[in-house]
C-alpha positions in Angstrom: 0.0 0.0 0.0 1.3 3.5 -0.9 2.3 5.6 2.0 0.0 8.5 0.8 -3.2 6.5 0.2 -6.0 8.8 1.4 -3.5 11.2 3.1 -4.4 14.9 3.0 -1.8 17.0 1.1 -1.9 20.8 0.8 0.3 22.5 -1.8 0.5 26.3 -2.1 1.2 27.7 -5.5 0.1 24.4 -7.1 -1.4 25.6 -10.4 1.9 25.5 -12.3 5.5 24.4 -12.3 6.9 22.5 -9.4 3.7 22.9 -7.4 1.7 21.3 -10.2 4.1 18.5 -10.7 4.1 17.8 -7.0 0.3 17.7 -6.9 0.3 15.3 -9.7 2.9 13.1 -7.9 0.9 12.9 -4.7 -2.4 12.4 -6.6 -0.9 9.5 -8.5 0.0 7.9 -5.2 -3.5 8.1 -3.8 -3.5 11.3 -1.7 -6.3 13.8 -1.3 -4.7 16.9 -2.7 -5.6 20.6 -2.3 -3.7 23.2 -4.3 -3.8 27.0 -4.1 -3.0 29.7 -6.5 -3.8 33.4 -7.0 -4.7 33.2 -10.7 -8.3 32.1 -11.0 -8.2 30.7 -14.5 -4.9 28.9 -14.1 -6.0 27.4 -10.8 -9.3 26.2 -12.3 -7.5 24.7 -15.2 -4.9 22.9 -13.0 -7.6 21.6 -10.6 -9.7 20.2 -13.5 -6.7 18.6 -15.2 -5.6 16.9 -12.0 -9.0 16.2 -10.6 -8.3 17.8 -7.2 -9.6 20.6 -5.0 -8.3 24.1 -5.7 -8.6 27.2 -3.5 -8.0 30.7 -4.7 -5.4 32.0 -2.2 -2.8 34.8 -2.3 0.0 33.6 0.1 0.8 37.2 1.0 -2.8 37.7 2.3 -3.2 36.4 5.8 -7.0 36.6 5.7 -7.0 34.3 2.6 -4.7 31.9 4.4 -7.2 31.8 7.3 -10.0 31.0 4.8 -7.8 28.2 3.2 -7.2 26.6 6.6 -10.8 26.8 7.6 -11.9 25.2 4.3 -9.4 22.4 4.6 -10.3 21.8 8.2 -14.0 21.7 7.4 -13.7 19.5 4.3 -10.8 17.2 5.1 -10.2 17.6 8.8 -6.4 17.2 9.3 -3.4 17.7 7.1 -0.7 15.0 6.6 1.6 16.9 4.2 2.0 20.7 3.8 4.2 21.8 0.9 4.7 25.5 1.1 5.8 26.1 -2.4 4.3 29.5 -3.6 6.9 32.1 -4.3 7.8 35.0 -6.6 11.1 36.2 -8.1 12.4 39.4 -9.6 16.0 40.0 -10.5 17.8 43.3 -10.5 20.9 44.9 -9.0 20.5 46.3 -5.5 20.9 49.8 -6.9 17.8 49.4 -9.1 15.5 47.2 -7.0 12.1 48.8 -6.4 10.3 49.0 -3.1 7.4 47.2 -4.9 9.5 44.3 -5.9 11.1 44.1 -2.5 7.8 44.1 -0.7 6.3 41.5 -3.0 9.1 39.0 -2.6 9.3 39.4 1.2 5.5 39.3 1.6 5.0 36.2 -0.5 8.2 34.3 0.0 8.9 34.9 3.7 5.9 36.5 5.4 3.5 34.3 3.5 5.5 31.1 4.2 5.8 32.0 7.9 2.1 32.6 8.4 1.0 29.7 6.2 2.9 27.3 8.5 1.7 29.1 11.7 -1.9 28.9 10.7 -1.8 25.3 9.6 0.0 24.0 12.7 -3.3 23.4 14.7 -4.6 21.1 11.9 -1.4 19.2 11.1 -1.6 15.6 12.2 1.0 14.4 14.6 3.7 12.8 12.5 2.9 15.2 9.6 5.5 16.4 7.1 6.1 20.1 6.2 8.3 20.9 3.2 9.3 24.4 2.2 10.5 25.2 -1.3 13.4 27.5 -1.0 16.1 27.9 -3.6 19.6 26.9 -4.6 20.3 30.7 -4.3 20.5 30.2 -0.5 24.0 28.9 -1.0 25.1 31.4 -3.7 25.9 35.1 -3.9 24.5 35.7 -7.4 24.3 39.2 -8.7 20.9 40.8 -9.1 19.3 38.3 -6.7 19.7 40.0 -3.3 16.1 40.2 -2.2 15.0 36.9 -3.7 18.0 35.1 -2.1 17.5 36.8 1.2 13.8 36.0 1.4 14.5 32.3 0.5 17.4 32.2 3.0 15.0 33.5 5.7 12.6 30.6 4.9 15.5 28.1 5.3 16.3 29.3 8.8 12.5 29.4 9.6 12.4 25.7 8.6 15.2 24.7 11.0 13.6 26.4 13.9 10.2 24.9 13.1 11.8 21.5 12.9 12.9 21.9 16.5 9.6 23.4 17.7 7.4 20.8 16.1 9.6 17.7 16.9 7.7 16.9 20.1 4.7 16.1 17.8 6.9 14.1 15.4 6.2 16.7 12.7 9.2 16.8 10.4 10.2 20.0 8.6 12.6 20.2 5.7 13.5 22.4 2.7 14.0 21.5 -0.9 16.3 23.9 -2.7 16.1 23.7 -6.5 18.7 25.1 -8.8 17.7 26.2 -12.4 14.5 24.3 -13.2 12.4 24.5 -16.3 9.1 26.1 -15.1 6.6 28.7 -16.1 8.0 31.1 -13.5 11.0 31.8 -15.7 8.8 33.8 -18.1 7.8 36.0 -15.2 11.1 37.4 -14.2 10.4 40.7 -15.8 13.1 40.3 -18.4 12.9 40.4 -22.2 13.6 37.2 -24.1 17.2 38.1 -25.0 18.1 39.0 -21.4 16.4 35.8 -20.1 18.3 33.7 -22.7 21.6 35.3 -21.7 20.9 34.7 -18.0 20.1 31.0 -18.6 23.3 30.5 -20.6 25.3 32.2 -17.9 23.7 30.1 -15.1 24.1 26.8 -16.9 27.8 27.5 -17.3 27.9 27.2 -13.5 26.0 23.9 -13.2 28.4 21.0 -13.2 25.9 18.7 -14.9 25.4 21.4 -17.6 21.6 21.0 -17.7 18.5 22.4 -16.1 16.3 20.4 -13.8 12.7 19.4 -14.3 9.8 19.9 -12.0 9.0 16.2 -11.8 12.4 15.5 -10.2 11.7 18.1 -7.5 8.2 16.6 -7.0 9.7 13.2 -6.3 12.1 14.6 -3.7 9.3 16.4 -1.9 7.3 13.1 -1.9 10.3 11.2 -0.6 10.8 13.6 2.3 7.1 13.4 3.1 7.0 9.6 3.3 7.2 8.4 6.9 8.1 4.9 5.7 11.4 6.0 4.3 12.1 9.5 5.8 10.9 9.3 9.3 14.3 10.2 10.8 14.8 13.2 8.5 14.0 16.7 9.8 15.7 20.1 9.7 17.5 19.3 6.5 18.2 21.3 3.4 18.1 19.3 0.2 19.7 20.8 -2.9 18.5 19.6 -6.3 20.6 21.8 -8.5 23.0 19.7 -10.7 25.8 20.5 -8.3 25.5 24.3 -8.7 25.9 25.0 -5.0 29.3 23.3 -5.0 
């Protein structure tokens, strides 16, 4: 019997990219999956394709997180796996980073992740798994990524403290830190095609395996870390899936 049969899995930012692939992975293994997203049409499309529940939620909006928690509690009771995946990225030098981009990244990536965890804690089952999606940038000092990298690094430290605080309930908390991965988000970096292509080429030159990752590989790692039959002694860990880039 699969470890996720009839388990309740909540994935924020699940309507595309890594979130979508992870929802598909858990669904294929028998879980009851809920995904969130803040784009109504994209969320409806993903939910219909996967045959799972979707809830329109902006991770930066605490009131909407409250509504999500209440809906999950009322319809599914307790949560076995919480994958806090939603995030945004804008890249620019420190000198030219706008307050709007700063606030958006901090509010979604760090504040939103923090309060999503906080508000879900009362409905996490003892022995549940929490996985945060951070970034391979937490180990790098890449130009033009100061706010993005800082917000993801904050989440990495949050996860370690949460792992200690939640250990008495046997709730495990880990982070998955992807390197360059082929997802829809790459088209939202606010760059023109030529700049984006140049950035990809420059990044790949730093990846020892000389290729980009795929969302499905990240999804399998999240599922592995959430499986109490194989990962019950893993908590507080950072798992880089980046083709060796952090080396």
